[in-house]
PDB file of the backbone (N, CA, C, O) and the ligand in Angstrom, with CONECT records:
HET    FE2  A 101       1
ATOM      1  N   UNK A   1      -3.492 -12.416  -1.056  1.00  0.00           N
ATOM      2  CA  UNK A   1      -3.637 -12.826  -2.560  1.00  0.00           C
ATOM      3  C   UNK A   1      -3.956 -11.758  -3.543  1.00  0.00           C
ATOM      4  O   UNK A   1      -4.719 -10.827  -3.284  1.00  0.00           O
ATOM      5  N   UNK A   2      -3.373 -11.912  -4.634  1.00  0.00           N
ATOM      6  CA  UNK A   2      -3.894 -10.972  -5.678  1.00  0.00           C
ATOM      7  C   UNK A   2      -3.559 -11.528  -7.167  1.00  0.00           C
ATOM      8  O   UNK A   2      -2.765 -12.448  -7.360  1.00  0.00           O
ATOM      9  N   UNK A   3      -4.155 -10.955  -8.031  1.00  0.00           N
ATOM     10  CA  UNK A   3      -4.072 -11.369  -9.380  1.00  0.00           C
ATOM     11  C   UNK A   3      -3.908 -10.188 -10.283  1.00  0.00           C
ATOM     12  O   UNK A   3      -4.198  -9.090  -9.807  1.00  0.00           O
ATOM     13  N   UNK A   4      -3.518 -10.251 -11.419  1.00  0.00           N
ATOM     14  CA  UNK A   4      -3.470  -9.035 -12.466  1.00  0.00           C
ATOM     15  C   UNK A   4      -3.191  -9.501 -13.842  1.00  0.00           C
ATOM     16  O   UNK A   4      -2.476 -10.493 -13.982  1.00  0.00           O
ATOM     17  N   UNK A   5      -3.649  -8.928 -14.810  1.00  0.00           N
ATOM     18  CA  UNK A   5      -3.646  -9.374 -16.278  1.00  0.00           C
ATOM     19  C   UNK A   5      -2.018  -9.626 -16.677  1.00  0.00           C
ATOM     20  O   UNK A   5      -1.593 -10.618 -17.269  1.00  0.00           O
ATOM     21  N   UNK A   6      -1.154  -8.387 -16.167  1.00  0.00           N
ATOM     22  CA  UNK A   6       0.338  -8.422 -16.825  1.00  0.00           C
ATOM     23  C   UNK A   6       0.894  -9.574 -16.214  1.00  0.00           C
ATOM     24  O   UNK A   6       0.504  -9.879 -15.087  1.00  0.00           O
ATOM     25  N   UNK A   7       1.938 -10.411 -16.922  1.00  0.00           N
ATOM     26  CA  UNK A   7       2.814 -11.286 -16.524  1.00  0.00           C
ATOM     27  C   UNK A   7       3.828 -10.779 -15.706  1.00  0.00           C
ATOM     28  O   UNK A   7       4.147  -9.618 -15.965  1.00  0.00           O
ATOM     29  N   UNK A   8       4.454 -11.354 -14.743  1.00  0.00           N
ATOM     30  CA  UNK A   8       5.364 -10.724 -13.744  1.00  0.00           C
ATOM     31  C   UNK A   8       6.454 -11.600 -13.506  1.00  0.00           C
ATOM     32  O   UNK A   8       6.217 -12.807 -13.482  1.00  0.00           O
ATOM     33  N   UNK A   9       7.683 -11.162 -13.316  1.00  0.00           N
ATOM     34  CA  UNK A   9       9.102 -11.938 -12.910  1.00  0.00           C
ATOM     35  C   UNK A   9       9.555 -11.130 -11.558  1.00  0.00           C
ATOM     36  O   UNK A   9       9.598  -9.906 -11.436  1.00  0.00           O
ATOM     37  N   UNK A  10       9.860 -12.047 -10.641  1.00  0.00           N
ATOM     38  CA  UNK A  10      10.516 -11.524  -9.393  1.00  0.00           C
ATOM     39  C   UNK A  10      12.008 -12.048  -9.302  1.00  0.00           C
ATOM     40  O   UNK A  10      12.406 -13.192  -9.520  1.00  0.00           O
ATOM     41  N   UNK A  11      12.694 -10.998  -8.949  1.00  0.00           N
ATOM     42  CA  UNK A  11      14.133 -11.350  -8.444  1.00  0.00           C
ATOM     43  C   UNK A  11      14.357 -11.011  -6.903  1.00  0.00           C
ATOM     44  O   UNK A  11      14.294  -9.847  -6.508  1.00  0.00           O
ATOM     45  N   UNK A  12      14.595 -11.967  -6.143  1.00  0.00           N
ATOM     46  CA  UNK A  12      14.501 -12.075  -4.552  1.00  0.00           C
ATOM     47  C   UNK A  12      15.982 -11.598  -4.258  1.00  0.00           C
ATOM     48  O   UNK A  12      17.024 -12.006  -4.770  1.00  0.00           O
ATOM     49  N   UNK A  13      15.774 -10.530  -3.202  1.00  0.00           N
ATOM     50  CA  UNK A  13      17.179 -10.004  -2.712  1.00  0.00           C
ATOM     51  C   UNK A  13      17.409 -10.450  -1.204  1.00  0.00           C
ATOM     52  O   UNK A  13      18.396 -10.173  -0.522  1.00  0.00           O
ATOM     53  N   UNK A  14      16.274 -11.214  -0.811  1.00  0.00           N
ATOM     54  CA  UNK A  14      16.400 -11.509   0.732  1.00  0.00           C
ATOM     55  C   UNK A  14      15.579 -12.913   0.807  1.00  0.00           C
ATOM     56  O   UNK A  14      15.201 -13.522  -0.194  1.00  0.00           O
ATOM     57  N   UNK A  15      15.373 -13.311   2.088  1.00  0.00           N
ATOM     58  CA  UNK A  15      14.563 -14.345   2.262  1.00  0.00           C
ATOM     59  C   UNK A  15      13.052 -13.883   2.338  1.00  0.00           C
ATOM     60  O   UNK A  15      12.720 -12.721   2.571  1.00  0.00           O
ATOM     61  N   UNK A  16      12.150 -14.959   2.110  1.00  0.00           N
ATOM     62  CA  UNK A  16      10.841 -14.642   1.975  1.00  0.00           C
ATOM     63  C   UNK A  16      10.081 -15.616   1.196  1.00  0.00           C
ATOM     64  O   UNK A  16      10.643 -16.210   0.275  1.00  0.00           O
ATOM     65  N   UNK A  17       8.731 -15.858   1.506  1.00  0.00           N
ATOM     66  CA  UNK A  17       8.096 -16.746   0.866  1.00  0.00           C
ATOM     67  C   UNK A  17       6.946 -16.238   0.023  1.00  0.00           C
ATOM     68  O   UNK A  17       6.283 -15.219   0.217  1.00  0.00           O
ATOM     69  N   UNK A  18       6.812 -17.234  -1.058  1.00  0.00           N
ATOM     70  CA  UNK A  18       5.781 -16.856  -2.004  1.00  0.00           C
ATOM     71  C   UNK A  18       4.870 -18.004  -2.495  1.00  0.00           C
ATOM     72  O   UNK A  18       5.387 -19.117  -2.398  1.00  0.00           O
ATOM     73  N   UNK A  19       3.613 -17.960  -3.006  1.00  0.00           N
ATOM     74  CA  UNK A  19       2.906 -18.960  -3.455  1.00  0.00           C
ATOM     75  C   UNK A  19       2.072 -18.526  -4.695  1.00  0.00           C
ATOM     76  O   UNK A  19       1.441 -17.470  -4.647  1.00  0.00           O
ATOM     77  N   UNK A  20       2.051 -19.340  -5.842  1.00  0.00           N
ATOM     78  CA  UNK A  20       1.359 -19.119  -6.956  1.00  0.00           C
ATOM     79  C   UNK A  20       0.603 -20.060  -7.466  1.00  0.00           C
ATOM     80  O   UNK A  20       1.007 -21.203  -7.250  1.00  0.00           O
ATOM     81  N   UNK A  21      -0.535 -19.933  -8.182  1.00  0.00           N
ATOM     82  CA  UNK A  21      -1.188 -21.050  -8.733  1.00  0.00           C
ATOM     83  C   UNK A  21      -1.691 -22.150  -7.802  1.00  0.00           C
ATOM     84  O   UNK A  21      -1.862 -23.298  -8.212  1.00  0.00           O
ATOM     85  N   UNK A  22      -1.954 -21.735  -6.383  1.00  0.00           N
ATOM     86  CA  UNK A  22      -2.395 -23.004  -5.592  1.00  0.00           C
ATOM     87  C   UNK A  22      -1.241 -23.643  -5.077  1.00  0.00           C
ATOM     88  O   UNK A  22      -1.430 -24.657  -4.405  1.00  0.00           O
ATOM     89  N   UNK A  23       0.012 -23.215  -5.275  1.00  0.00           N
ATOM     90  CA  UNK A  23       1.196 -23.970  -4.819  1.00  0.00           C
ATOM     91  C   UNK A  23       1.450 -23.865  -3.292  1.00  0.00           C
ATOM     92  O   UNK A  23       0.984 -22.924  -2.650  1.00  0.00           O
ATOM     93  N   UNK A  24       2.177 -24.819  -2.734  1.00  0.00           N
ATOM     94  CA  UNK A  24       2.739 -24.523  -1.478  1.00  0.00           C
ATOM     95  C   UNK A  24       3.516 -23.395  -1.392  1.00  0.00           C
ATOM     96  O   UNK A  24       3.987 -22.924  -2.427  1.00  0.00           O
ATOM     97  N   UNK A  25       3.737 -22.863  -0.282  1.00  0.00           N
ATOM     98  CA  UNK A  25       4.728 -21.634   0.109  1.00  0.00           C
ATOM     99  C   UNK A  25       6.031 -21.986  -0.347  1.00  0.00           C
ATOM    100  O   UNK A  25       6.345 -23.152  -0.108  1.00  0.00           O
ATOM    101  N   UNK A  26       6.959 -21.215  -1.000  1.00  0.00           N
ATOM    102  CA  UNK A  26       8.163 -21.540  -1.596  1.00  0.00           C
ATOM    103  C   UNK A  26       9.125 -20.475  -1.230  1.00  0.00           C
ATOM    104  O   UNK A  26       8.589 -19.377  -1.078  1.00  0.00           O
ATOM    105  N   UNK A  27      10.450 -20.515  -1.044  1.00  0.00           N
ATOM    106  CA  UNK A  27      11.323 -19.645  -0.611  1.00  0.00           C
ATOM    107  C   UNK A  27      12.506 -19.548  -1.778  1.00  0.00           C
ATOM    108  O   UNK A  27      13.496 -20.270  -1.658  1.00  0.00           O
ATOM    109  N   UNK A  28      12.390 -18.697  -2.840  1.00  0.00           N
ATOM    110  CA  UNK A  28      13.628 -18.495  -3.685  1.00  0.00           C
ATOM    111  C   UNK A  28      14.678 -18.393  -3.118  1.00  0.00           C
ATOM    112  O   UNK A  28      15.626 -19.083  -3.490  1.00  0.00           O
ATOM    113  N   UNK A  29      14.793 -17.553  -2.121  1.00  0.00           N
ATOM    114  CA  UNK A  29      16.049 -17.172  -1.655  1.00  0.00           C
ATOM    115  C   UNK A  29      16.781 -16.058  -2.058  1.00  0.00           C
ATOM    116  O   UNK A  29      16.267 -15.663  -3.105  1.00  0.00           O
ATOM    117  N   UNK A  30      17.863 -15.252  -1.706  1.00  0.00           N
ATOM    118  CA  UNK A  30      18.496 -14.295  -2.204  1.00  0.00           C
ATOM    119  C   UNK A  30      19.194 -14.624  -3.706  1.00  0.00           C
ATOM    120  O   UNK A  30      20.170 -15.363  -3.831  1.00  0.00           O
ATOM    121  N   UNK A  31      18.692 -14.119  -4.529  1.00  0.00           N
ATOM    122  CA  UNK A  31      19.231 -14.289  -6.004  1.00  0.00           C
ATOM    123  C   UNK A  31      18.241 -15.207  -6.738  1.00  0.00           C
ATOM    124  O   UNK A  31      18.385 -15.403  -7.945  1.00  0.00           O
ATOM    125  N   UNK A  32      17.248 -15.771  -6.051  1.00  0.00           N
ATOM    126  CA  UNK A  32      16.353 -16.660  -6.676  1.00  0.00           C
ATOM    127  C   UNK A  32      15.248 -15.750  -7.507  1.00  0.00           C
ATOM    128  O   UNK A  32      14.891 -14.598  -7.261  1.00  0.00           O
ATOM    129  N   UNK A  33      14.850 -16.571  -8.493  1.00  0.00           N
ATOM    130  CA  UNK A  33      13.733 -15.690  -9.406  1.00  0.00           C
ATOM    131  C   UNK A  33      12.694 -16.694  -9.613  1.00  0.00           C
ATOM    132  O   UNK A  33      12.896 -17.885  -9.376  1.00  0.00           O
ATOM    133  N   UNK A  34      11.424 -16.169 -10.113  1.00  0.00           N
ATOM    134  CA  UNK A  34      10.403 -17.100 -10.544  1.00  0.00           C
ATOM    135  C   UNK A  34       9.434 -16.221 -11.483  1.00  0.00           C
ATOM    136  O   UNK A  34       9.717 -15.056 -11.762  1.00  0.00           O
ATOM    137  N   UNK A  35       8.423 -16.777 -11.888  1.00  0.00           N
ATOM    138  CA  UNK A  35       7.669 -16.110 -13.111  1.00  0.00           C
ATOM    139  C   UNK A  35       6.204 -16.376 -12.620  1.00  0.00           C
ATOM    140  O   UNK A  35       5.831 -17.494 -12.265  1.00  0.00           O
ATOM    141  N   UNK A  36       5.411 -15.275 -12.628  1.00  0.00           N
ATOM    142  CA  UNK A  36       3.903 -15.420 -12.512  1.00  0.00           C
ATOM    143  C   UNK A  36       3.498 -15.193 -13.794  1.00  0.00           C
ATOM    144  O   UNK A  36       3.897 -14.199 -14.402  1.00  0.00           O
ATOM    145  N   UNK A  37       2.447 -16.316 -14.485  1.00  0.00           N
ATOM    146  CA  UNK A  37       1.783 -16.022 -15.775  1.00  0.00           C
ATOM    147  C   UNK A  37       0.615 -15.055 -15.508  1.00  0.00           C
ATOM    148  O   UNK A  37       0.250 -14.801 -14.360  1.00  0.00           O
ATOM    149  N   UNK A  38      -0.027 -14.463 -16.733  1.00  0.00           N
ATOM    150  CA  UNK A  38      -1.021 -13.632 -16.567  1.00  0.00           C
ATOM    151  C   UNK A  38      -2.236 -14.133 -15.683  1.00  0.00           C
ATOM    152  O   UNK A  38      -2.662 -15.286 -15.744  1.00  0.00           O
ATOM    153  N   UNK A  39      -2.600 -13.438 -15.099  1.00  0.00           N
ATOM    154  CA  UNK A  39      -3.831 -13.940 -14.316  1.00  0.00           C
ATOM    155  C   UNK A  39      -3.796 -14.967 -13.235  1.00  0.00           C
ATOM    156  O   UNK A  39      -4.807 -15.394 -12.676  1.00  0.00           O
ATOM    157  N   UNK A  40      -2.571 -15.339 -12.973  1.00  0.00           N
ATOM    158  CA  UNK A  40      -2.481 -16.405 -11.868  1.00  0.00           C
ATOM    159  C   UNK A  40      -2.735 -15.852 -10.587  1.00  0.00           C
ATOM    160  O   UNK A  40      -2.557 -14.637 -10.495  1.00  0.00           O
ATOM    161  N   UNK A  41      -3.108 -16.463  -9.583  1.00  0.00           N
ATOM    162  CA  UNK A  41      -3.223 -15.990  -8.191  1.00  0.00           C
ATOM    163  C   UNK A  41      -1.943 -16.177  -7.440  1.00  0.00           C
ATOM    164  O   UNK A  41      -1.336 -17.248  -7.452  1.00  0.00           O
ATOM    165  N   UNK A  42      -1.554 -15.148  -6.805  1.00  0.00           N
ATOM    166  CA  UNK A  42      -0.094 -15.106  -6.171  1.00  0.00           C
ATOM    167  C   UNK A  42      -0.100 -14.404  -4.877  1.00  0.00           C
ATOM    168  O   UNK A  42      -0.920 -13.516  -4.645  1.00  0.00           O
ATOM    169  N   UNK A  43       0.734 -14.754  -4.085  1.00  0.00           N
ATOM    170  CA  UNK A  43       0.924 -13.921  -2.566  1.00  0.00           C
ATOM    171  C   UNK A  43       2.326 -13.883  -2.152  1.00  0.00           C
ATOM    172  O   UNK A  43       3.045 -14.727  -2.686  1.00  0.00           O
ATOM    173  N   UNK A  44       2.827 -13.145  -1.378  1.00  0.00           N
ATOM    174  CA  UNK A  44       4.162 -13.119  -0.699  1.00  0.00           C
ATOM    175  C   UNK A  44       3.962 -12.745   0.702  1.00  0.00           C
ATOM    176  O   UNK A  44       3.001 -12.069   1.070  1.00  0.00           O
ATOM    177  N   UNK A  45       4.943 -13.221   1.540  1.00  0.00           N
ATOM    178  CA  UNK A  45       4.973 -12.994   2.958  1.00  0.00           C
ATOM    179  C   UNK A  45       6.416 -12.802   3.477  1.00  0.00           C
ATOM    180  O   UNK A  45       7.226 -13.584   2.978  1.00  0.00           O
ATOM    181  N   UNK A  46       6.858 -12.003   4.295  1.00  0.00           N
ATOM    182  CA  UNK A  46       8.174 -11.988   5.052  1.00  0.00           C
ATOM    183  C   UNK A  46       8.123 -13.044   6.295  1.00  0.00           C
ATOM    184  O   UNK A  46       7.078 -13.533   6.725  1.00  0.00           O
ATOM    185  N   UNK A  47       9.304 -13.284   6.749  1.00  0.00           N
ATOM    186  CA  UNK A  47       9.345 -13.974   8.046  1.00  0.00           C
ATOM    187  C   UNK A  47       9.685 -13.027   9.054  1.00  0.00           C
ATOM    188  O   UNK A  47       9.071 -11.960   9.080  1.00  0.00           O
ATOM    189  N   UNK A  48      10.737 -13.312  10.036  1.00  0.00           N
ATOM    190  CA  UNK A  48      11.095 -12.369  10.766  1.00  0.00           C
ATOM    191  C   UNK A  48      11.966 -11.128  10.323  1.00  0.00           C
ATOM    192  O   UNK A  48      11.989 -10.083  10.972  1.00  0.00           O
ATOM    193  N   UNK A  49      12.754 -11.356   9.041  1.00  0.00           N
ATOM    194  CA  UNK A  49      13.249 -10.399   8.550  1.00  0.00           C
ATOM    195  C   UNK A  49      12.433  -9.783   7.326  1.00  0.00           C
ATOM    196  O   UNK A  49      11.645 -10.452   6.657  1.00  0.00           O
ATOM    197  N   UNK A  50      12.711  -8.429   7.106  1.00  0.00           N
ATOM    198  CA  UNK A  50      12.109  -7.758   5.862  1.00  0.00           C
ATOM    199  C   UNK A  50      12.453  -8.662   4.587  1.00  0.00           C
ATOM    200  O   UNK A  50      13.453  -9.354   4.399  1.00  0.00           O
ATOM    201  N   UNK A  51      11.340  -8.459   3.765  1.00  0.00           N
ATOM    202  CA  UNK A  51      11.372  -9.087   2.327  1.00  0.00           C
ATOM    203  C   UNK A  51      11.745  -7.957   1.471  1.00  0.00           C
ATOM    204  O   UNK A  51      11.101  -6.911   1.537  1.00  0.00           O
ATOM    205  N   UNK A  52      12.811  -8.100   0.614  1.00  0.00           N
ATOM    206  CA  UNK A  52      13.111  -7.299  -0.474  1.00  0.00           C
ATOM    207  C   UNK A  52      13.439  -8.034  -1.802  1.00  0.00           C
ATOM    208  O   UNK A  52      14.358  -8.849  -1.886  1.00  0.00           O
ATOM    209  N   UNK A  53      12.578  -7.669  -2.897  1.00  0.00           N
ATOM    210  CA  UNK A  53      12.647  -8.140  -4.046  1.00  0.00           C
ATOM    211  C   UNK A  53      12.335  -7.129  -5.039  1.00  0.00           C
ATOM    212  O   UNK A  53      11.593  -6.184  -4.771  1.00  0.00           O
ATOM    213  N   UNK A  54      12.933  -7.311  -6.305  1.00  0.00           N
ATOM    214  CA  UNK A  54      12.544  -6.555  -7.615  1.00  0.00           C
ATOM    215  C   UNK A  54      11.635  -7.189  -8.323  1.00  0.00           C
ATOM    216  O   UNK A  54      11.739  -8.415  -8.331  1.00  0.00           O
ATOM    217  N   UNK A  55      10.580  -6.608  -9.056  1.00  0.00           N
ATOM    218  CA  UNK A  55       9.628  -7.397  -9.767  1.00  0.00           C
ATOM    219  C   UNK A  55       9.604  -6.555 -10.920  1.00  0.00           C
ATOM    220  O   UNK A  55      10.023  -5.399 -10.856  1.00  0.00           O
ATOM    221  N   UNK A  56       9.045  -7.154 -12.193  1.00  0.00           N
ATOM    222  CA  UNK A  56       8.754  -6.583 -13.206  1.00  0.00           C
ATOM    223  C   UNK A  56       7.310  -7.120 -13.981  1.00  0.00           C
ATOM    224  O   UNK A  56       7.063  -8.273 -14.334  1.00  0.00           O
ATOM    225  N   UNK A  57       6.580  -6.098 -14.104  1.00  0.00           N
ATOM    226  CA  UNK A  57       5.228  -6.421 -14.722  1.00  0.00           C
ATOM    227  C   UNK A  57       5.421  -6.105 -16.156  1.00  0.00           C
ATOM    228  O   UNK A  57       5.997  -5.091 -16.552  1.00  0.00           O
ATOM    229  N   UNK A  58       4.879  -7.081 -16.965  1.00  0.00           N
ATOM    230  CA  UNK A  58       5.032  -6.780 -18.466  1.00  0.00           C
ATOM    231  C   UNK A  58       3.578  -6.918 -18.968  1.00  0.00           C
ATOM    232  O   UNK A  58       2.858  -7.916 -18.994  1.00  0.00           O
ATOM    233  N   UNK A  59       3.301  -5.444 -19.422  1.00  0.00           N
ATOM    234  CA  UNK A  59       2.069  -5.350 -20.034  1.00  0.00           C
ATOM    235  C   UNK A  59       2.266  -5.122 -21.421  1.00  0.00           C
ATOM    236  O   UNK A  59       3.276  -4.531 -21.804  1.00  0.00           O
ATOM    237  N   UNK A  60       1.275  -5.591 -22.328  1.00  0.00           N
ATOM    238  CA  UNK A  60       1.307  -5.523 -23.714  1.00  0.00           C
ATOM    239  C   UNK A  60       0.854  -4.166 -24.227  1.00  0.00           C
ATOM    240  O   UNK A  60       0.825  -3.942 -25.437  1.00  0.00           O
TER     241      UNK A  60
HETATM  242 FE   FE2 A 101       1.560  -9.533  -8.571  1.00  0.00          FE2+
END
């Protein structure tokens, strides 16, 4: 689990699971994307396969 001031967007290139803001774990899947608002608690985990994702932190 981690948090940071910059907002963040993920673009997933593989399977893998994420949680944010106290949500259940979810899997966007290859090509899936999601957004983390500033300061939100979030985490990621792989399964049997490696997790590959691009992400962008946007600081002011
Ligand atoms: Fe993050």
